[in-house]
C-alpha positions as CSV (number, residue, x, y, z in Angstrom):
1,X,1.2,13.4,-1.7
2,X,3.6,10.9,-0.2
3,X,3.0,7.2,0.6
4,X,4.8,6.1,3.4
5,X,5.1,2.6,4.0
6,X,4.1,0.8,7.2
7,X,6.4,-2.3,8.5
8,X,4.5,-3.4,11.4
9,X,3.8,-7.1,12.0
10,X,0.1,-6.8,11.0
11,X,1.3,-5.0,7.5
12,X,3.9,-7.8,7.1
13,X,1.6,-10.5,7.3
14,X,-1.0,-8.7,4.9
15,X,2.0,-8.6,2.4
16,X,2.8,-12.4,2.8
17,X,-0.8,-13.9,3.1
18,X,-3.2,-11.3,0.9
19,X,-0.9,-9.3,-1.4
20,X,-1.5,-5.9,0.3
21,X,0.7,-3.1,0.9
22,X,0.1,-0.8,3.7
23,X,0.9,3.0,3.4
24,X,0.4,6.1,5.4
25,X,-1.1,8.8,3.7
26,X,-2.7,12.3,4.0
27,X,-6.2,12.5,5.1
28,X,-7.3,14.5,1.9
29,X,-6.0,11.9,-0.5
30,X,-8.4,10.0,-2.4
31,X,-8.4,6.6,-3.6
32,X,-7.9,7.6,-7.2
33,X,-4.8,9.5,-6.4
34,X,-3.3,6.7,-4.2
35,X,-3.8,4.3,-7.2
36,X,-2.4,6.8,-9.7
37,X,0.9,7.3,-7.6
38,X,1.2,3.7,-6.9
39,X,0.9,2.8,-10.5
40,X,3.5,5.4,-11.5
41,X,6.0,5.0,-8.6
42,X,6.2,1.1,-8.5
43,X,4.9,0.1,-11.9
44,X,2.4,-2.4,-10.5
45,X,-1.3,-3.0,-11.2
46,X,-3.6,-2.0,-8.0
47,X,-6.6,-4.5,-7.9
48,X,-8.2,-2.6,-4.9
49,X,-7.8,0.0,-2.4
50,X,-9.2,0.2,1.1
51,X,-8.7,3.2,3.6
52,X,-9.0,3.6,7.3
53,X,-8.8,6.8,9.4
54,X,-7.5,5.9,12.8
55,X,-6.0,8.3,15.3
56,X,-6.2,11.5,12.7
57,X,-4.1,9.2,10.4
58,X,-5.2,7.8,7.1
59,X,-3.9,4.4,6.5
60,X,-4.4,2.8,2.8
61,X,-4.3,-0.9,2.2
62,X,-3.1,-1.1,-1.7
63,X,-4.2,-4.9,-3.0
64,X,-1.7,-5.5,-6.1
65,X,-2.9,-7.7,-9.0
66,X,-1.9,-11.5,-8.8
67,X,0.8,-10.8,-11.5
68,X,2.4,-8.3,-9.2
69,X,3.8,-9.7,-5.9
70,X,3.5,-7.4,-3.0
71,X,6.3,-9.4,-1.3
72,X,9.0,-8.1,-4.3
73,X,7.9,-4.8,-3.8
74,X,8.2,-4.8,0.1
75,X,11.6,-6.2,-0.3
76,X,12.7,-3.4,-2.7
77,X,11.2,-0.9,-0.2
78,X,13.2,-2.6,2.7
79,X,10.0,-3.8,4.8
80,X,11.2,-7.4,4.5
């Protein structure tokens, strides 16, 4: 499974306002797998995951714990 960060205007607003990172994932990926990969790759605590299927693509909204700032991670990923 691969987490591909999304860098749209809406995704950047979610990073800044709601501490949420947005990723494109494979459709068969479960929320538990997304959480485990986020924890392992980025060393952050995930508070909540929401998913949405749009145009045959699955989008994962990963809300981070208040101690882990999404804006710091987004900067490391080159989104900001």
